[in-house]
C-alpha positions, 0 to 999 in steps of 0.5 A, a space after each residue: 697789598 693795599 686796603 680795600 676801597 669799598 666793601 661788599 655786603 655792608 662790610 665786616 658787620 654785614 658779612 658777619 650777619 650773613 654768615 650767622 643767619 645762613 647757618 641759623 636758617 639752615 639748621 632751623 629748616 633742617 630741624 623744623 621740617 620733616 616729610 610731613 611738611 614744615 608746620 610752624 612749631 613753637 621756638 621752645 619746642 624747636 630749641 628743646 626737642 630739636 636740638 636735644 635730639 642731636 646731642 647723641 650719636 644716634 641723632 647725628 647718625 640720623 642725618 646721614 643718607 648714603 643715597 644722597 651722599 652717592 648722588 652728590 659725589 656723582 654730581 660733583 664728579 660730573 662737574 669736574 669731568 665736564 670742566 676737564 673735557 669741555 672746550 673753553 677759552 682761558 681768560 685772565 680775570 681782573 687785576 688783583 691788589 698784588 697786580 696778578 691776574 687769575 685765569 678762568 676757563 670760560 666754557 659756559 
């Protein structure tokens, strides 16, 4: 395998930043918002009370929603069934570094 000629997302530094920032903002909005809205809170309150809540088992269990898990599983099953059932042409993708090509079903 050869070395990449060019990088996407500004290379390793950019992909590291994206990986960290996506995780940070996901937790920030998850812990900072509630049914009442997303009111700005001081960062010390976010890091203090917000993260302290999830240091116990009860805090982690409060994140689980059975209805949401069922809806997600049904949606995923629907996507898999559509991929299997819907007709589509199989095409080869671009040539990879090892001269192979992956096949994709195009049905969209």
